GUBA-366361 format. One line per field, with one value per residue: residue number from 1; x, y, z of N, C-alpha, C, CB in turn; residue in one letter. Coordinates in Angstrom, 3 decimals. Last residue first. Glycine has a CB too. Layout:
N
n = NUM / ...
n.u = X / ...
n.v = Y / ...
n.w = Z / ...
ca.u = X / ...
ca.v = Y / ...
ca.w = Z / ...
c.u = X / ...
c.v = Y / ...
c.w = Z / ...
cb.u = X / ...
cb.v = Y / ...
cb.w = Z / ...
res = a / ...
% end
This chain:
117
n = 117 / 116 / 115 / 114 / 113 / 112 / 111 / 110 / 109 / 108 / 107 / 106 / 105 / 104 / 103 / 102 / 101 / 100 / 99 / 98 / 97 / 96 / 95 / 94 / 93 / 92 / 91 / 90 / 89 / 88 / 87 / 86 / 85 / 84 / 83 / 82 / 81 / 80 / 79 / 78 / 77 / 76 / 75 / 74 / 73 / 72 / 71 / 70 / 69 / 68 / 67 / 66 / 65 / 64 / 63 / 62 / 61 / 60 / 59 / 58 / 57 / 56 / 55 / 54 / 53 / 52 / 51 / 50 / 49 / 48 / 47 / 46 / 45 / 44 / 43 / 42 / 41 / 40 / 39 / 38 / 37 / 36 / 35 / 34 / 33 / 32 / 31 / 30 / 29 / 28 / 27 / 26 / 25 / 24 / 23 / 22 / 21 / 20 / 19 / 18 / 17 / 16 / 15 / 14 / 13 / 12 / 11 / 10 / 9 / 8 / 7 / 6 / 5 / 4 / 3 / 2 / 1
n.u = -65.729 / -64.011 / -62.097 / -59.272 / -57.034 / -53.889 / -52.573 / -49.484 / -47.083 / -47.437 / -46.128 / -45.356 / -48.015 / -50.151 / -52.446 / -54.385 / -55.865 / -54.217 / -53.451 / -53.998 / -52.228 / -53.408 / -53.606 / -54.647 / -55.318 / -55.570 / -58.719 / -62.086 / -64.517 / -65.717 / -66.991 / -68.024 / -69.298 / -70.798 / -68.315 / -65.530 / -64.068 / -61.039 / -59.234 / -56.165 / -54.339 / -53.341 / -54.694 / -55.685 / -57.227 / -58.787 / -61.309 / -63.098 / -65.394 / -67.260 / -69.076 / -71.678 / -72.399 / -70.208 / -68.597 / -68.937 / -68.647 / -66.399 / -67.106 / -66.170 / -67.126 / -67.590 / -67.911 / -65.393 / -63.331 / -62.262 / -61.633 / -62.493 / -62.339 / -61.094 / -59.104 / -57.179 / -54.665 / -55.666 / -55.366 / -54.171 / -55.795 / -56.674 / -56.061 / -57.406 / -57.212 / -58.421 / -57.136 / -57.433 / -56.979 / -55.279 / -53.093 / -52.568 / -52.775 / -51.108 / -47.722 / -46.199 / -46.722 / -50.087 / -51.951 / -54.950 / -57.079 / -60.230 / -62.422 / -64.914 / -67.557 / -69.450 / -70.404 / -68.170 / -65.702 / -62.261 / -58.955 / -57.596 / -56.461 / -55.222 / -53.169 / -50.536 / -48.591 / -46.542 / -44.393 / -43.459 / -39.992
n.v = -12.779 / -14.525 / -15.624 / -17.458 / -18.896 / -20.357 / -22.094 / -22.464 / -23.356 / -23.970 / -23.041 / -25.293 / -25.935 / -24.873 / -22.263 / -22.609 / -24.009 / -26.035 / -26.531 / -27.653 / -27.840 / -26.260 / -24.796 / -21.876 / -19.831 / -16.506 / -15.389 / -14.759 / -14.545 / -12.373 / -13.456 / -16.799 / -20.045 / -22.392 / -24.359 / -26.286 / -28.573 / -29.277 / -31.917 / -33.370 / -36.401 / -38.970 / -41.181 / -41.789 / -39.567 / -37.303 / -34.895 / -31.915 / -29.205 / -27.305 / -24.246 / -23.353 / -23.430 / -20.839 / -18.741 / -16.850 / -18.145 / -20.886 / -24.092 / -27.344 / -30.700 / -33.775 / -36.057 / -36.795 / -34.624 / -32.086 / -29.447 / -26.100 / -23.095 / -20.622 / -18.321 / -15.859 / -13.408 / -10.019 / -8.293 / -7.672 / -10.263 / -12.937 / -16.064 / -18.831 / -22.234 / -25.269 / -27.712 / -30.443 / -31.820 / -33.911 / -36.022 / -38.580 / -38.636 / -37.538 / -38.287 / -36.139 / -34.362 / -33.807 / -31.951 / -30.681 / -29.421 / -28.009 / -27.690 / -25.296 / -23.772 / -20.684 / -18.251 / -16.482 / -18.597 / -19.035 / -19.995 / -21.936 / -24.806 / -27.222 / -27.574 / -27.485 / -29.319 / -29.264 / -31.302 / -31.890 / -31.786
n.w = -28.084 / -25.487 / -23.035 / -22.537 / -20.404 / -20.164 / -17.457 / -15.541 / -14.720 / -11.165 / -7.950 / -5.308 / -2.887 / -1.455 / -0.799 / 2.249 / 4.077 / 4.926 / 1.630 / -1.575 / -4.633 / -7.636 / -10.925 / -12.744 / -15.526 / -16.386 / -17.798 / -18.219 / -17.117 / -18.257 / -20.487 / -19.562 / -20.348 / -20.015 / -18.249 / -17.482 / -15.452 / -14.435 / -12.748 / -11.893 / -11.642 / -11.233 / -11.900 / -9.390 / -8.730 / -10.310 / -9.578 / -10.537 / -10.694 / -12.855 / -13.343 / -12.996 / -10.371 / -9.527 / -10.061 / -8.087 / -5.673 / -5.871 / -4.473 / -3.326 / -2.555 / -1.798 / -3.174 / -4.062 / -1.982 / -2.237 / -4.376 / -5.355 / -7.286 / -7.272 / -5.626 / -7.372 / -7.585 / -8.228 / -11.410 / -13.784 / -15.504 / -13.224 / -12.219 / -10.371 / -9.201 / -7.997 / -5.629 / -3.373 / -0.207 / 0.732 / -0.751 / -1.314 / -4.084 / -5.793 / -6.678 / -9.168 / -11.113 / -12.182 / -14.431 / -14.980 / -17.518 / -18.452 / -20.972 / -21.900 / -23.809 / -24.371 / -23.657 / -25.757 / -27.360 / -26.489 / -26.594 / -23.846 / -21.884 / -21.526 / -18.530 / -16.105 / -14.105 / -11.228 / -9.257 / -5.924 / -5.080
ca.u = -66.359 / -64.230 / -63.493 / -59.756 / -58.410 / -54.642 / -53.116 / -50.863 / -47.078 / -47.087 / -47.089 / -44.940 / -46.904 / -49.058 / -51.749 / -53.437 / -56.514 / -54.581 / -53.160 / -54.411 / -52.692 / -52.466 / -54.068 / -53.618 / -55.825 / -54.679 / -57.658 / -60.774 / -63.765 / -65.049 / -65.745 / -68.280 / -68.200 / -71.443 / -69.355 / -66.105 / -64.994 / -62.018 / -59.917 / -57.338 / -54.847 / -52.642 / -54.029 / -54.895 / -55.974 / -58.542 / -59.936 / -63.014 / -64.053 / -67.248 / -67.807 / -71.086 / -73.401 / -71.117 / -68.557 / -68.894 / -69.997 / -66.637 / -66.966 / -66.564 / -66.510 / -67.237 / -69.117 / -66.471 / -63.821 / -61.741 / -62.228 / -61.646 / -62.953 / -62.422 / -59.520 / -58.306 / -55.056 / -55.013 / -56.095 / -54.357 / -54.846 / -56.980 / -55.572 / -57.246 / -57.155 / -58.121 / -57.955 / -56.819 / -57.737 / -56.690 / -53.421 / -52.483 / -53.702 / -51.981 / -49.031 / -46.206 / -45.590 / -49.054 / -51.234 / -53.755 / -56.456 / -58.838 / -62.057 / -63.543 / -67.051 / -68.765 / -71.344 / -69.086 / -66.734 / -63.610 / -59.888 / -57.693 / -56.979 / -56.616 / -53.403 / -51.911 / -48.667 / -47.897 / -44.598 / -44.352 / -41.355
ca.v = -12.991 / -13.332 / -15.713 / -16.183 / -18.999 / -19.144 / -22.203 / -22.047 / -22.231 / -24.339 / -22.884 / -24.270 / -26.299 / -25.506 / -23.105 / -21.878 / -22.940 / -24.964 / -26.960 / -26.671 / -28.488 / -26.416 / -25.704 / -22.683 / -20.781 / -17.666 / -15.392 / -14.660 / -15.752 / -12.173 / -12.705 / -15.373 / -19.135 / -21.063 / -24.152 / -24.942 / -28.452 / -28.218 / -31.334 / -32.629 / -35.290 / -37.805 / -40.481 / -42.790 / -39.803 / -38.716 / -35.370 / -33.337 / -29.704 / -28.536 / -24.990 / -23.340 / -23.824 / -21.880 / -19.861 / -16.378 / -17.775 / -19.459 / -23.210 / -25.976 / -29.725 / -32.571 / -35.479 / -36.596 / -35.937 / -33.005 / -30.766 / -27.048 / -24.387 / -20.729 / -19.715 / -16.239 / -14.788 / -11.045 / -8.759 / -6.608 / -9.144 / -12.062 / -14.701 / -18.051 / -20.801 / -24.460 / -26.583 / -29.836 / -30.898 / -33.843 / -34.605 / -38.196 / -39.428 / -36.588 / -38.705 / -37.109 / -35.272 / -33.706 / -33.197 / -30.373 / -30.543 / -27.858 / -28.594 / -25.794 / -24.659 / -21.916 / -19.362 / -16.473 / -17.559 / -19.572 / -18.919 / -21.479 / -23.466 / -27.216 / -27.559 / -27.199 / -28.863 / -29.218 / -30.248 / -32.214 / -31.328
ca.w = -29.382 / -26.295 / -23.469 / -23.042 / -20.891 / -20.461 / -18.809 / -15.775 / -15.652 / -12.525 / -9.041 / -6.273 / -3.769 / -0.728 / -1.787 / 1.416 / 3.349 / 5.862 / 2.994 / -0.573 / -3.413 / -6.544 / -9.881 / -12.098 / -14.531 / -16.382 / -16.783 / -18.839 / -16.766 / -16.959 / -20.662 / -19.693 / -20.058 / -19.988 / -19.244 / -17.470 / -16.578 / -14.248 / -13.909 / -11.448 / -12.444 / -10.663 / -13.006 / -10.104 / -8.012 / -10.568 / -9.449 / -10.233 / -10.420 / -12.081 / -13.311 / -14.348 / -11.360 / -9.055 / -11.004 / -9.473 / -6.119 / -5.702 / -5.623 / -3.052 / -3.439 / -1.048 / -2.579 / -5.043 / -2.382 / -1.223 / -4.240 / -4.635 / -6.981 / -7.883 / -5.656 / -6.523 / -7.832 / -7.423 / -10.233 / -12.816 / -15.572 / -14.349 / -12.059 / -11.591 / -9.005 / -9.184 / -6.058 / -4.556 / -1.036 / 1.091 / -0.645 / 0.091 / -3.276 / -5.114 / -6.195 / -8.093 / -11.347 / -11.149 / -14.200 / -14.199 / -16.824 / -18.063 / -19.892 / -21.939 / -22.756 / -24.730 / -23.686 / -24.606 / -27.395 / -26.639 / -26.907 / -25.223 / -22.099 / -21.941 / -19.977 / -16.498 / -15.490 / -11.788 / -10.261 / -7.032 / -4.905
c.u = -65.540 / -64.913 / -63.830 / -61.162 / -58.861 / -56.028 / -54.067 / -51.288 / -48.482 / -47.133 / -46.534 / -45.936 / -46.484 / -47.839 / -50.441 / -52.834 / -55.624 / -55.133 / -53.423 / -54.185 / -53.031 / -53.073 / -53.006 / -54.277 / -54.695 / -55.126 / -56.674 / -59.697 / -62.367 / -64.355 / -64.987 / -66.952 / -68.560 / -70.415 / -69.991 / -67.131 / -65.699 / -62.829 / -60.807 / -57.925 / -56.090 / -53.064 / -53.266 / -54.107 / -55.086 / -57.196 / -59.883 / -61.544 / -64.125 / -65.807 / -67.976 / -69.816 / -72.873 / -72.202 / -69.534 / -68.920 / -70.025 / -68.016 / -67.132 / -66.259 / -67.004 / -66.429 / -68.833 / -67.711 / -64.925 / -62.092 / -61.497 / -62.391 / -61.968 / -63.107 / -60.924 / -58.615 / -56.163 / -55.502 / -55.294 / -55.086 / -55.178 / -55.992 / -55.829 / -56.759 / -57.143 / -58.218 / -57.504 / -57.740 / -56.875 / -57.488 / -54.914 / -52.810 / -53.719 / -52.943 / -49.800 / -47.623 / -45.500 / -47.963 / -50.121 / -53.098 / -55.221 / -58.359 / -60.564 / -63.358 / -65.592 / -68.257 / -70.713 / -70.155 / -67.567 / -64.610 / -61.260 / -58.636 / -57.045 / -57.212 / -54.892 / -52.021 / -50.133 / -47.845 / -45.975 / -44.474 / -42.182
c.v = -12.350 / -13.707 / -14.413 / -16.378 / -17.597 / -19.499 / -21.032 / -22.273 / -21.706 / -23.120 / -23.436 / -24.222 / -25.113 / -25.819 / -23.595 / -22.813 / -22.162 / -23.744 / -25.786 / -27.261 / -27.387 / -27.291 / -25.777 / -23.694 / -21.684 / -18.559 / -16.508 / -14.494 / -15.740 / -13.419 / -12.495 / -14.648 / -17.696 / -19.983 / -22.785 / -24.821 / -27.107 / -28.112 / -30.174 / -31.933 / -34.688 / -36.524 / -39.254 / -42.170 / -40.810 / -39.027 / -36.869 / -33.731 / -31.196 / -29.019 / -26.245 / -24.180 / -23.863 / -22.156 / -20.969 / -17.520 / -17.423 / -19.134 / -21.756 / -25.112 / -28.337 / -31.661 / -34.217 / -35.930 / -35.729 / -34.435 / -31.551 / -28.361 / -25.271 / -22.053 / -19.795 / -17.727 / -15.171 / -12.427 / -9.814 / -7.007 / -8.071 / -10.898 / -13.935 / -16.654 / -20.120 / -22.985 / -25.983 / -28.733 / -30.380 / -33.011 / -34.475 / -36.732 / -38.994 / -37.319 / -37.563 / -37.412 / -36.347 / -34.743 / -32.967 / -31.702 / -30.056 / -29.115 / -28.461 / -26.764 / -25.001 / -22.676 / -20.705 / -17.553 / -17.598 / -18.419 / -19.537 / -20.312 / -23.116 / -25.850 / -27.468 / -27.154 / -28.723 / -28.675 / -30.391 / -31.022 / -31.659
c.w = -30.484 / -27.598 / -24.193 / -23.593 / -21.296 / -20.995 / -19.037 / -17.214 / -15.918 / -13.417 / -10.359 / -7.429 / -4.631 / -1.574 / -1.204 / 0.369 / 2.399 / 5.127 / 3.927 / 0.805 / -2.412 / -5.465 / -8.794 / -11.147 / -14.054 / -15.228 / -17.104 / -17.775 / -17.385 / -16.433 / -19.353 / -19.911 / -20.378 / -19.672 / -19.043 / -18.582 / -16.459 / -15.530 / -13.485 / -12.664 / -11.802 / -11.379 / -12.530 / -11.252 / -8.738 / -9.926 / -9.725 / -10.144 / -10.119 / -11.930 / -12.462 / -14.430 / -12.776 / -10.102 / -10.641 / -10.488 / -7.606 / -6.256 / -5.202 / -4.262 / -3.065 / -1.944 / -1.789 / -4.458 / -3.400 / -1.603 / -3.171 / -4.466 / -6.232 / -7.554 / -6.245 / -6.696 / -6.853 / -7.822 / -9.478 / -11.553 / -14.549 / -14.357 / -13.338 / -11.252 / -10.378 / -8.797 / -7.374 / -5.051 / -2.179 / 0.092 / -0.413 / 0.322 / -1.819 / -4.189 / -5.544 / -7.642 / -10.272 / -11.403 / -13.190 / -13.839 / -16.095 / -17.337 / -19.635 / -20.790 / -22.987 / -23.521 / -23.992 / -24.762 / -26.119 / -26.638 / -27.169 / -25.353 / -23.569 / -22.171 / -20.257 / -18.020 / -15.873 / -13.209 / -10.878 / -7.963 / -6.138
cb.u = -67.781 / -62.902 / -64.471 / -58.804 / -59.370 / -53.881 / -53.848 / -51.038 / -46.427 / -48.022 / -47.463 / -43.503 / -47.294 / -49.541 / -51.492 / -52.326 / -57.102 / -53.365 / -51.687 / -55.900 / -51.611 / -52.061 / -54.375 / -52.610 / -56.983 / -53.153 / -58.249 / -60.733 / -64.527 / -66.050 / -66.041 / -69.017 / -66.968 / -72.593 / -70.419 / -65.006 / -66.030 / -61.333 / -60.752 / -56.980 / -55.160 / -51.106 / -55.049 / -55.801 / -56.263 / -58.556 / -59.373 / -63.758 / -63.403 / -68.129 / -66.650 / -70.774 / -74.559 / -71.757 / -67.160 / -67.654 / -70.519 / -65.534 / -67.989 / -65.849 / -66.821 / -66.447 / -69.784 / -66.862 / -64.330 / -62.303 / -62.202 / -61.219 / -63.428 / -62.314 / -59.474 / -59.554 / -53.836 / -55.264 / -57.460 / -55.076 / -54.837 / -58.449 / -54.067 / -58.566 / -55.905 / -59.100 / -57.948 / -56.559 / -58.270 / -56.846 / -52.983 / -51.111 / -53.343 / -52.758 / -48.880 / -45.378 / -44.280 / -49.667 / -50.665 / -54.101 / -56.096 / -58.654 / -62.437 / -62.509 / -67.883 / -67.624 / -72.396 / -69.753 / -67.640 / -63.936 / -59.399 / -58.140 / -56.134 / -57.414 / -52.804 / -52.389 / -47.929 / -48.832 / -43.507 / -45.739 / -41.386
cb.v = -12.434 / -12.605 / -15.962 / -15.612 / -19.620 / -18.269 / -23.576 / -20.590 / -22.641 / -25.427 / -21.407 / -24.555 / -27.489 / -26.751 / -22.329 / -21.243 / -22.016 / -24.557 / -27.472 / -26.257 / -29.482 / -25.051 / -27.119 / -21.776 / -21.628 / -17.240 / -15.570 / -13.491 / -17.001 / -11.706 / -11.364 / -14.820 / -19.541 / -21.026 / -25.265 / -23.865 / -29.637 / -26.854 / -32.402 / -31.601 / -35.754 / -37.988 / -40.071 / -43.894 / -40.295 / -39.057 / -35.054 / -34.187 / -28.934 / -29.624 / -24.103 / -21.907 / -22.897 / -21.469 / -20.427 / -15.539 / -16.592 / -18.612 / -23.573 / -25.437 / -30.042 / -32.916 / -36.486 / -37.917 / -36.761 / -32.662 / -31.520 / -26.482 / -25.088 / -20.572 / -20.345 / -15.384 / -15.748 / -10.804 / -9.323 / -5.513 / -8.537 / -11.546 / -14.682 / -17.985 / -20.401 / -24.798 / -25.526 / -30.901 / -29.731 / -33.267 / -33.824 / -38.489 / -40.892 / -35.743 / -39.839 / -36.611 / -34.487 / -33.899 / -33.758 / -29.527 / -31.679 / -26.611 / -30.064 / -24.629 / -25.940 / -21.616 / -19.090 / -15.083 / -17.732 / -20.589 / -18.082 / -22.600 / -22.458 / -27.908 / -28.817 / -25.865 / -29.847 / -28.346 / -30.304 / -32.637 / -29.825
cb.w = -29.389 / -26.572 / -22.250 / -24.130 / -19.798 / -21.475 / -19.023 / -15.414 / -16.960 / -13.053 / -9.207 / -6.801 / -4.660 / -0.107 / -3.106 / 2.283 / 4.298 / 6.706 / 3.131 / -0.762 / -2.835 / -5.972 / -10.457 / -11.330 / -15.117 / -16.239 / -15.344 / -19.831 / -17.219 / -15.940 / -21.290 / -18.438 / -20.833 / -18.942 / -19.165 / -17.625 / -16.604 / -13.888 / -14.639 / -10.316 / -13.875 / -10.762 / -14.057 / -10.634 / -6.599 / -12.126 / -8.043 / -11.305 / -9.240 / -12.753 / -12.750 / -14.774 / -11.300 / -7.710 / -11.071 / -9.692 / -5.299 / -6.409 / -6.708 / -1.801 / -4.922 / 0.243 / -1.687 / -5.642 / -1.155 / 0.181 / -5.576 / -3.258 / -8.271 / -9.390 / -4.232 / -6.858 / -7.700 / -5.932 / -10.638 / -13.444 / -16.973 / -14.272 / -11.700 / -12.376 / -8.162 / -10.370 / -5.007 / -5.681 / -0.196 / 2.487 / -1.920 / 0.618 / -3.362 / -6.132 / -5.214 / -6.927 / -11.399 / -9.737 / -15.519 / -12.906 / -17.808 / -17.174 / -20.232 / -21.861 / -22.685 / -25.648 / -24.681 / -24.450 / -28.632 / -25.505 / -28.140 / -26.119 / -21.371 / -20.944 / -20.649 / -15.882 / -16.452 / -10.908 / -11.360 / -6.515 / -4.623
res = x / x / x / x / x / x / x / x / x / x / x / x / x / x / x / x / x / x / x / x / x / x / x / x / x / x / x / x / x / x / x / x / x / x / x / x / x / x / x / x / x / x / x / x / x / x / x / x / x / x / x / x / x / x / x / x / x / x / x / x / x / x / x / x / x / x / x / x / x / x / x / x / x / x / x / x / x / x / x / x / x / x / x / x / x / x / x / x / x / x / x / x / x / x / x / x / x / x / x / x / x / x / x / x / x / x / x / x / x / x / x / x / x / x / x / x / x
% end
């Protein structure tokens, strides 16, 4: 099964930016939709962004206008550009393939994003 490795997280001040990367061990070209999820302490994992094609992307209302998802099938990588970060964006971020509206692969280790002054 394809393994996922997320990276790029860290500690950032409110209003700052981060770019997350998710590298897949296998091809993602045949995967229709890839997504980024996050899980904050004490909360359920939630989908924040998904990408089917460069012109077909979806975002949770909480991140719309601040986050941008993209994918590079040749590099087998999915990105999440995050800007205007808020403390409520603090969470562990994960990527996954999405099939029938559900995450389809085993989860990676995630990458921690902490927004704090």
